[in-house]
VMD Tcl script that builds the backbone (N, CA, C; Angstrom):
set m [mol new atoms 357]
animate dup $m
set s [atomselect $m all]
$s set {name element resname resid chain x y z} {
  {N N UNK 1 A 7.121 -45.298 -147.655}
  {CA C UNK 1 A 6.142 -46.309 -147.580}
  {C C UNK 1 A 6.351 -47.109 -149.263}
  {N N UNK 2 A 6.192 -48.557 -149.411}
  {CA C UNK 2 A 6.371 -49.064 -150.903}
  {C C UNK 2 A 4.749 -49.100 -151.401}
  {N N UNK 3 A 5.378 -48.621 -152.896}
  {CA C UNK 3 A 3.862 -48.750 -153.688}
  {C C UNK 3 A 3.477 -50.020 -154.233}
  {N N UNK 4 A 4.532 -50.777 -154.716}
  {CA C UNK 4 A 3.942 -51.865 -155.364}
  {C C UNK 4 A 3.696 -52.911 -154.229}
  {N N UNK 5 A 3.126 -54.251 -155.006}
  {CA C UNK 5 A 2.692 -55.156 -154.035}
  {C C UNK 5 A 4.092 -56.076 -153.632}
  {N N UNK 6 A 4.564 -56.003 -154.589}
  {CA C UNK 6 A 6.194 -56.788 -154.187}
  {C C UNK 6 A 6.919 -56.057 -153.278}
  {N N UNK 7 A 7.313 -54.579 -153.640}
  {CA C UNK 7 A 7.942 -54.093 -152.345}
  {C C UNK 7 A 7.472 -54.162 -151.171}
  {N N UNK 8 A 5.844 -54.427 -150.649}
  {CA C UNK 8 A 5.624 -54.839 -149.623}
  {C C UNK 8 A 5.924 -56.041 -149.178}
  {N N UNK 9 A 5.746 -56.996 -150.127}
  {CA C UNK 9 A 6.331 -58.581 -149.731}
  {C C UNK 9 A 7.674 -58.464 -149.417}
  {N N UNK 10 A 8.459 -57.739 -149.896}
  {CA C UNK 10 A 10.296 -57.757 -149.705}
  {C C UNK 10 A 10.378 -57.318 -148.405}
  {N N UNK 11 A 9.326 -55.781 -147.612}
  {CA C UNK 11 A 9.491 -55.621 -146.692}
  {C C UNK 11 A 9.080 -56.463 -145.711}
  {N N UNK 12 A 8.572 -57.203 -145.821}
  {CA C UNK 12 A 7.710 -58.235 -144.957}
  {C C UNK 12 A 8.717 -59.395 -144.734}
  {N N UNK 13 A 9.160 -59.783 -145.581}
  {CA C UNK 13 A 10.307 -60.612 -145.766}
  {C C UNK 13 A 11.393 -60.394 -145.259}
  {N N UNK 14 A 11.847 -58.996 -145.352}
  {CA C UNK 14 A 13.291 -58.476 -144.581}
  {C C UNK 14 A 13.120 -58.507 -143.062}
  {N N UNK 15 A 11.675 -58.036 -142.588}
  {CA C UNK 15 A 11.505 -58.190 -141.027}
  {C C UNK 15 A 11.403 -59.376 -140.883}
  {N N UNK 16 A 11.043 -60.642 -141.124}
  {CA C UNK 16 A 10.920 -62.041 -140.658}
  {C C UNK 16 A 12.358 -62.194 -140.852}
  {N N UNK 17 A 13.376 -62.030 -141.839}
  {CA C UNK 17 A 14.603 -62.593 -141.437}
  {C C UNK 17 A 15.457 -62.043 -140.771}
  {N N UNK 18 A 15.022 -60.743 -140.637}
  {CA C UNK 18 A 15.812 -59.587 -139.464}
  {C C UNK 18 A 15.841 -60.664 -138.216}
  {N N UNK 19 A 14.470 -60.912 -137.735}
  {CA C UNK 19 A 13.989 -61.226 -136.291}
  {C C UNK 19 A 14.654 -62.803 -136.216}
  {N N UNK 20 A 14.881 -63.214 -137.368}
  {CA C UNK 20 A 15.288 -64.653 -137.323}
  {C C UNK 20 A 16.842 -64.895 -137.068}
  {N N UNK 21 A 17.717 -63.596 -137.908}
  {CA C UNK 21 A 19.034 -63.456 -137.444}
  {C C UNK 21 A 19.266 -62.771 -136.277}
  {N N UNK 22 A 18.909 -62.022 -135.668}
  {CA C UNK 22 A 18.707 -61.642 -134.629}
  {C C UNK 22 A 18.351 -62.586 -133.278}
  {N N UNK 23 A 17.855 -63.458 -133.424}
  {CA C UNK 23 A 17.435 -64.827 -132.750}
  {C C UNK 23 A 18.750 -65.651 -132.785}
  {N N UNK 24 A 19.190 -66.243 -134.321}
  {CA C UNK 24 A 20.328 -66.792 -134.036}
  {C C UNK 24 A 21.419 -66.166 -133.339}
  {N N UNK 25 A 21.663 -65.007 -133.635}
  {CA C UNK 25 A 22.870 -64.604 -132.985}
  {C C UNK 25 A 23.035 -64.420 -131.538}
  {N N UNK 26 A 21.682 -63.985 -131.139}
  {CA C UNK 26 A 21.824 -63.916 -129.756}
  {C C UNK 26 A 21.727 -65.476 -129.151}
  {N N UNK 27 A 21.275 -66.410 -129.528}
  {CA C UNK 27 A 21.505 -67.741 -129.035}
  {C C UNK 27 A 23.279 -68.561 -129.355}
  {N N UNK 28 A 23.950 -67.454 -130.717}
  {CA C UNK 28 A 24.834 -67.902 -130.579}
  {C C UNK 28 A 26.004 -67.392 -129.855}
  {N N UNK 29 A 26.023 -65.949 -129.552}
  {CA C UNK 29 A 26.654 -65.362 -128.287}
  {C C UNK 29 A 26.486 -66.072 -127.131}
  {N N UNK 30 A 25.144 -66.299 -126.743}
  {CA C UNK 30 A 24.723 -67.230 -125.415}
  {C C UNK 30 A 25.632 -68.556 -125.427}
  {N N UNK 31 A 25.639 -69.350 -126.521}
  {CA C UNK 31 A 26.353 -69.948 -126.565}
  {C C UNK 31 A 27.947 -69.977 -126.258}
  {N N UNK 32 A 28.407 -69.172 -126.888}
  {CA C UNK 32 A 29.929 -68.808 -126.667}
  {C C UNK 32 A 30.277 -68.626 -125.102}
  {N N UNK 33 A 29.360 -67.670 -124.774}
  {CA C UNK 33 A 29.217 -67.410 -123.320}
  {C C UNK 33 A 29.528 -68.490 -122.469}
  {N N UNK 34 A 28.747 -69.381 -122.576}
  {CA C UNK 34 A 28.618 -70.667 -121.847}
  {C C UNK 34 A 29.399 -72.018 -122.405}
  {N N UNK 35 A 30.551 -71.572 -123.177}
  {CA C UNK 35 A 30.713 -72.628 -124.007}
  {C C UNK 35 A 31.601 -73.685 -122.977}
  {N N UNK 36 A 31.516 -75.244 -122.883}
  {CA C UNK 36 A 32.614 -75.819 -121.993}
  {C C UNK 36 A 32.924 -77.073 -122.773}
  {N N UNK 37 A 33.905 -77.779 -122.192}
  {CA C UNK 37 A 34.265 -78.914 -123.519}
  {C C UNK 37 A 32.901 -80.141 -123.873}
  {N N UNK 38 A 32.037 -79.902 -123.183}
  {CA C UNK 38 A 30.967 -80.565 -123.477}
  {C C UNK 38 A 30.254 -80.525 -124.614}
  {N N UNK 39 A 29.979 -79.190 -124.581}
  {CA C UNK 39 A 29.310 -78.152 -125.316}
  {C C UNK 39 A 29.867 -77.483 -126.823}
  {N N UNK 40 A 31.553 -78.154 -126.467}
  {CA C UNK 40 A 32.268 -77.746 -127.820}
  {C C UNK 40 A 31.818 -77.721 -129.264}
  {N N UNK 41 A 31.244 -79.005 -129.704}
  {CA C UNK 41 A 30.943 -79.406 -130.965}
  {C C UNK 41 A 29.514 -78.645 -131.270}
  {N N UNK 42 A 28.530 -78.322 -130.498}
  {CA C UNK 42 A 27.182 -77.761 -130.668}
  {C C UNK 42 A 28.044 -76.145 -131.148}
  {N N UNK 43 A 28.576 -75.417 -130.265}
  {CA C UNK 43 A 29.103 -74.121 -130.197}
  {C C UNK 43 A 29.790 -74.140 -131.994}
  {N N UNK 44 A 30.733 -75.150 -132.268}
  {CA C UNK 44 A 31.634 -75.051 -133.464}
  {C C UNK 44 A 30.314 -75.055 -134.639}
  {N N UNK 45 A 29.129 -76.060 -134.045}
  {CA C UNK 45 A 28.337 -76.039 -135.218}
  {C C UNK 45 A 27.344 -74.681 -135.488}
  {N N UNK 46 A 27.201 -74.142 -134.728}
  {CA C UNK 46 A 26.432 -73.065 -134.956}
  {C C UNK 46 A 27.437 -71.720 -135.293}
  {N N UNK 47 A 29.270 -71.856 -134.926}
  {CA C UNK 47 A 29.672 -70.915 -135.923}
  {C C UNK 47 A 29.683 -70.804 -137.127}
  {N N UNK 48 A 29.858 -72.320 -137.306}
  {CA C UNK 48 A 29.505 -72.759 -138.862}
  {C C UNK 48 A 28.700 -72.219 -139.781}
  {N N UNK 49 A 27.344 -72.345 -139.164}
  {CA C UNK 49 A 25.971 -71.701 -139.554}
  {C C UNK 49 A 25.756 -70.396 -139.644}
  {N N UNK 50 A 26.497 -70.053 -138.869}
  {CA C UNK 50 A 26.485 -68.573 -138.812}
  {C C UNK 50 A 27.423 -67.833 -139.928}
  {N N UNK 51 A 28.472 -68.025 -140.522}
  {CA C UNK 51 A 29.294 -68.000 -141.489}
  {C C UNK 51 A 28.482 -68.700 -142.544}
  {N N UNK 52 A 27.906 -69.393 -142.722}
  {CA C UNK 52 A 27.329 -70.403 -143.996}
  {C C UNK 52 A 26.036 -69.120 -144.357}
  {N N UNK 53 A 25.089 -68.655 -143.472}
  {CA C UNK 53 A 24.479 -67.739 -143.532}
  {C C UNK 53 A 24.867 -66.302 -143.655}
  {N N UNK 54 A 26.135 -66.081 -143.608}
  {CA C UNK 54 A 26.583 -64.740 -143.737}
  {C C UNK 54 A 26.271 -63.756 -142.772}
  {N N UNK 55 A 26.377 -64.072 -141.613}
  {CA C UNK 55 A 25.882 -63.611 -140.496}
  {C C UNK 55 A 27.383 -63.298 -139.668}
  {N N UNK 56 A 28.180 -64.050 -139.924}
  {CA C UNK 56 A 29.379 -63.298 -139.615}
  {C C UNK 56 A 30.712 -63.516 -140.921}
  {N N UNK 57 A 32.095 -63.120 -140.948}
  {CA C UNK 57 A 33.003 -62.872 -141.762}
  {C C UNK 57 A 33.745 -64.168 -141.530}
  {N N UNK 58 A 33.897 -65.278 -142.370}
  {CA C UNK 58 A 34.486 -66.698 -142.357}
  {C C UNK 58 A 35.464 -66.633 -141.713}
  {N N UNK 59 A 36.133 -65.103 -141.725}
  {CA C UNK 59 A 37.844 -65.267 -140.758}
  {C C UNK 59 A 37.198 -65.061 -139.270}
  {N N UNK 60 A 35.894 -64.350 -139.076}
  {CA C UNK 60 A 35.687 -64.385 -137.320}
  {C C UNK 60 A 35.452 -65.829 -136.900}
  {N N UNK 61 A 34.526 -66.627 -137.952}
  {CA C UNK 61 A 34.294 -68.010 -137.336}
  {C C UNK 61 A 35.578 -69.003 -137.364}
  {N N UNK 62 A 36.526 -68.446 -138.326}
  {CA C UNK 62 A 37.845 -69.603 -137.934}
  {C C UNK 62 A 38.325 -69.195 -136.779}
  {N N UNK 63 A 38.291 -67.855 -136.661}
  {CA C UNK 63 A 39.132 -67.106 -135.545}
  {C C UNK 63 A 38.283 -67.809 -134.046}
  {N N UNK 64 A 37.281 -67.597 -133.947}
  {CA C UNK 64 A 36.484 -68.005 -132.966}
  {C C UNK 64 A 36.465 -69.643 -132.580}
  {N N UNK 65 A 36.301 -70.489 -133.740}
  {CA C UNK 65 A 36.852 -71.498 -133.846}
  {C C UNK 65 A 38.066 -72.243 -132.916}
  {N N UNK 66 A 39.291 -71.629 -133.645}
  {CA C UNK 66 A 40.448 -71.449 -133.112}
  {C C UNK 66 A 40.125 -71.696 -131.847}
  {N N UNK 67 A 39.822 -69.815 -131.233}
  {CA C UNK 67 A 40.146 -69.562 -129.821}
  {C C UNK 67 A 39.326 -70.670 -128.882}
  {N N UNK 68 A 38.168 -71.588 -129.240}
  {CA C UNK 68 A 37.450 -72.182 -128.543}
  {C C UNK 68 A 38.068 -73.653 -128.352}
  {N N UNK 69 A 38.744 -74.089 -129.565}
  {CA C UNK 69 A 39.841 -75.324 -129.532}
  {C C UNK 69 A 40.774 -74.944 -128.352}
  {N N UNK 70 A 41.370 -73.756 -128.716}
  {CA C UNK 70 A 42.470 -73.834 -127.939}
  {C C UNK 70 A 42.249 -73.734 -126.297}
  {N N UNK 71 A 41.050 -72.899 -125.806}
  {CA C UNK 71 A 40.750 -73.046 -124.458}
  {C C UNK 71 A 40.095 -74.220 -123.941}
  {N N UNK 72 A 39.053 -74.596 -124.912}
  {CA C UNK 72 A 38.288 -75.939 -123.970}
  {C C UNK 72 A 38.466 -76.791 -125.129}
  {N N UNK 73 A 39.258 -77.029 -126.401}
  {CA C UNK 73 A 39.142 -78.170 -126.938}
  {C C UNK 73 A 40.216 -79.120 -126.834}
  {N N UNK 74 A 40.824 -79.759 -127.589}
  {CA C UNK 74 A 41.401 -80.520 -127.419}
  {C C UNK 74 A 43.152 -80.146 -126.733}
  {N N UNK 75 A 43.586 -81.127 -125.962}
  {CA C UNK 75 A 44.941 -80.425 -124.818}
  {C C UNK 75 A 46.017 -80.394 -126.142}
  {N N UNK 76 A 47.208 -79.797 -126.074}
  {CA C UNK 76 A 47.898 -79.953 -126.634}
  {C C UNK 76 A 49.238 -81.351 -126.810}
  {N N UNK 77 A 49.220 -82.308 -126.279}
  {CA C UNK 77 A 49.570 -83.463 -126.092}
  {C C UNK 77 A 48.551 -83.958 -127.324}
  {N N UNK 78 A 49.005 -84.730 -127.861}
  {CA C UNK 78 A 48.085 -85.987 -128.832}
  {C C UNK 78 A 48.735 -87.196 -128.755}
  {N N UNK 79 A 48.470 -87.364 -127.247}
  {CA C UNK 79 A 48.952 -88.673 -126.661}
  {C C UNK 79 A 47.371 -89.435 -127.046}
  {N N UNK 80 A 47.501 -91.152 -127.317}
  {CA C UNK 80 A 46.028 -91.557 -127.273}
  {C C UNK 80 A 45.380 -91.459 -125.897}
  {N N UNK 81 A 43.967 -91.443 -125.645}
  {CA C UNK 81 A 43.764 -91.406 -124.143}
  {C C UNK 81 A 44.020 -90.279 -123.703}
  {N N UNK 82 A 44.601 -89.143 -123.581}
  {CA C UNK 82 A 44.789 -88.280 -123.509}
  {C C UNK 82 A 43.060 -86.783 -123.800}
  {N N UNK 83 A 42.752 -87.600 -124.698}
  {CA C UNK 83 A 41.292 -86.426 -124.488}
  {C C UNK 83 A 41.760 -85.558 -125.676}
  {N N UNK 84 A 42.721 -85.739 -126.321}
  {CA C UNK 84 A 43.145 -85.339 -127.931}
  {C C UNK 84 A 42.961 -85.785 -129.013}
  {N N UNK 85 A 43.251 -85.532 -129.825}
  {CA C UNK 85 A 43.159 -85.870 -131.464}
  {C C UNK 85 A 44.238 -86.986 -131.621}
  {N N UNK 86 A 43.603 -87.895 -131.866}
  {CA C UNK 86 A 44.997 -88.936 -132.098}
  {C C UNK 86 A 45.498 -88.884 -133.382}
  {N N UNK 87 A 46.900 -88.842 -133.876}
  {CA C UNK 87 A 47.174 -88.687 -135.085}
  {C C UNK 87 A 47.245 -89.755 -136.020}
  {N N UNK 88 A 47.106 -89.696 -137.178}
  {CA C UNK 88 A 47.281 -90.743 -138.118}
  {C C UNK 88 A 48.814 -90.803 -138.165}
  {N N UNK 89 A 48.717 -92.559 -138.468}
  {CA C UNK 89 A 50.119 -92.765 -138.553}
  {C C UNK 89 A 50.259 -92.375 -140.242}
  {N N UNK 90 A 51.872 -92.190 -140.097}
  {CA C UNK 90 A 52.692 -91.769 -141.577}
  {C C UNK 90 A 52.325 -92.768 -142.518}
  {N N UNK 91 A 51.969 -92.271 -143.566}
  {CA C UNK 91 A 51.679 -93.331 -144.765}
  {C C UNK 91 A 53.518 -93.430 -144.986}
  {N N UNK 92 A 53.304 -94.746 -145.554}
  {CA C UNK 92 A 54.610 -94.721 -146.658}
  {C C UNK 92 A 54.555 -94.521 -147.822}
  {N N UNK 93 A 55.336 -94.125 -148.549}
  {CA C UNK 93 A 55.410 -94.054 -149.893}
  {C C UNK 93 A 55.995 -95.048 -150.599}
  {N N UNK 94 A 55.247 -95.624 -151.516}
  {CA C UNK 94 A 55.367 -96.457 -153.084}
  {C C UNK 94 A 56.878 -96.248 -153.477}
  {N N UNK 95 A 57.372 -96.928 -153.962}
  {CA C UNK 95 A 58.656 -96.834 -154.545}
  {C C UNK 95 A 58.354 -96.410 -156.304}
  {N N UNK 96 A 58.734 -95.521 -156.583}
  {CA C UNK 96 A 57.564 -95.344 -158.291}
  {C C UNK 96 A 58.732 -96.337 -159.034}
  {N N UNK 97 A 57.929 -96.017 -160.275}
  {CA C UNK 97 A 58.484 -97.411 -161.299}
  {C C UNK 97 A 59.609 -96.681 -162.434}
  {N N UNK 98 A 59.054 -95.616 -162.288}
  {CA C UNK 98 A 59.552 -94.759 -163.354}
  {C C UNK 98 A 60.714 -93.724 -162.733}
  {N N UNK 99 A 62.197 -93.307 -163.560}
  {CA C UNK 99 A 63.227 -92.552 -162.575}
  {C C UNK 99 A 62.707 -91.486 -162.545}
  {N N UNK 100 A 63.258 -90.754 -161.672}
  {CA C UNK 100 A 63.197 -89.090 -161.168}
  {C C UNK 100 A 64.056 -88.567 -162.431}
  {N N UNK 101 A 63.576 -87.487 -162.968}
  {CA C UNK 101 A 64.221 -86.533 -164.081}
  {C C UNK 101 A 65.533 -85.985 -163.174}
  {N N UNK 102 A 65.186 -85.658 -161.779}
  {CA C UNK 102 A 65.827 -84.636 -161.071}
  {C C UNK 102 A 67.230 -85.726 -160.378}
  {N N UNK 103 A 67.148 -87.068 -160.459}
  {CA C UNK 103 A 68.369 -87.701 -159.920}
  {C C UNK 103 A 69.555 -87.819 -161.542}
  {N N UNK 104 A 69.141 -87.876 -162.340}
  {CA C UNK 104 A 69.901 -87.916 -163.513}
  {C C UNK 104 A 69.969 -87.184 -164.471}
  {N N UNK 105 A 71.327 -86.067 -164.118}
  {CA C UNK 105 A 71.457 -84.886 -164.924}
  {C C UNK 105 A 71.078 -85.260 -166.412}
  {N N UNK 106 A 71.047 -84.555 -167.329}
  {CA C UNK 106 A 71.207 -84.710 -168.829}
  {C C UNK 106 A 72.449 -84.045 -169.501}
  {N N UNK 107 A 73.281 -84.917 -170.161}
  {CA C UNK 107 A 74.786 -84.508 -170.553}
  {C C UNK 107 A 74.613 -83.352 -171.374}
  {N N UNK 108 A 75.641 -82.192 -171.528}
  {CA C UNK 108 A 75.142 -81.068 -171.867}
  {C C UNK 108 A 75.462 -81.315 -173.602}
  {N N UNK 109 A 74.649 -80.843 -174.384}
  {CA C UNK 109 A 74.489 -80.601 -175.802}
  {C C UNK 109 A 75.437 -79.991 -176.261}
  {N N UNK 110 A 75.714 -80.754 -177.341}
  {CA C UNK 110 A 77.315 -80.380 -178.424}
  {C C UNK 110 A 76.721 -79.302 -179.416}
  {N N UNK 111 A 77.244 -78.677 -180.272}
  {CA C UNK 111 A 77.339 -77.915 -181.263}
  {C C UNK 111 A 76.436 -78.601 -182.122}
  {N N UNK 112 A 75.522 -77.935 -182.563}
  {CA C UNK 112 A 74.818 -79.137 -183.678}
  {C C UNK 112 A 75.397 -78.571 -185.202}
  {N N UNK 113 A 75.955 -77.483 -185.058}
  {CA C UNK 113 A 76.095 -77.319 -186.584}
  {C C UNK 113 A 77.770 -77.158 -186.762}
  {N N UNK 114 A 78.114 -77.848 -187.722}
  {CA C UNK 114 A 79.881 -77.923 -187.713}
  {C C UNK 114 A 79.871 -76.489 -188.848}
  {N N UNK 115 A 81.203 -75.984 -187.983}
  {CA C UNK 115 A 81.596 -74.575 -188.458}
  {C C UNK 115 A 82.631 -74.988 -189.673}
  {N N UNK 116 A 82.556 -74.448 -190.826}
  {CA C UNK 116 A 83.599 -74.081 -191.824}
  {C C UNK 116 A 84.525 -73.142 -192.064}
  {N N UNK 117 A 86.325 -73.719 -191.948}
  {CA C UNK 117 A 86.945 -72.634 -191.592}
  {C C UNK 117 A 86.693 -71.675 -193.103}
  {N N UNK 118 A 87.314 -70.885 -192.555}
  {CA C UNK 118 A 87.556 -69.686 -193.685}
  {C C UNK 118 A 88.983 -69.800 -194.371}
  {N N UNK 119 A 88.381 -69.762 -195.817}
  {CA C UNK 119 A 90.132 -69.991 -196.578}
  {C C UNK 119 A 90.541 -68.557 -196.795}
}
mol reanalyze $m
mol bondsrecalc $m
mol representation Tube
mol addrep $m
């Protein structure tokens, strides 16, 4: 049993947080089981919240989101109107004003010191 009032308060807080975390985790599990293409964004949001609250490891959250997207999410084709993500158009690079050092090799350095022949 806790002796101080702060320890008693910490016990109350831990119990409150535990019940909230258990409720959140059970709702997350239910959402994962009943995931569909219509509810995928809400499910991914719940997964992100769980990872943010440290209720699951971030790698597990990423793995779950990847699995959801693979099974219910965007199709493999990237055609517009196919329900998938439309890729961005390729950006064109502007020509740089300065010359690249890699294209113009430097000449080899000559010997900097003159040798005096021995007599």
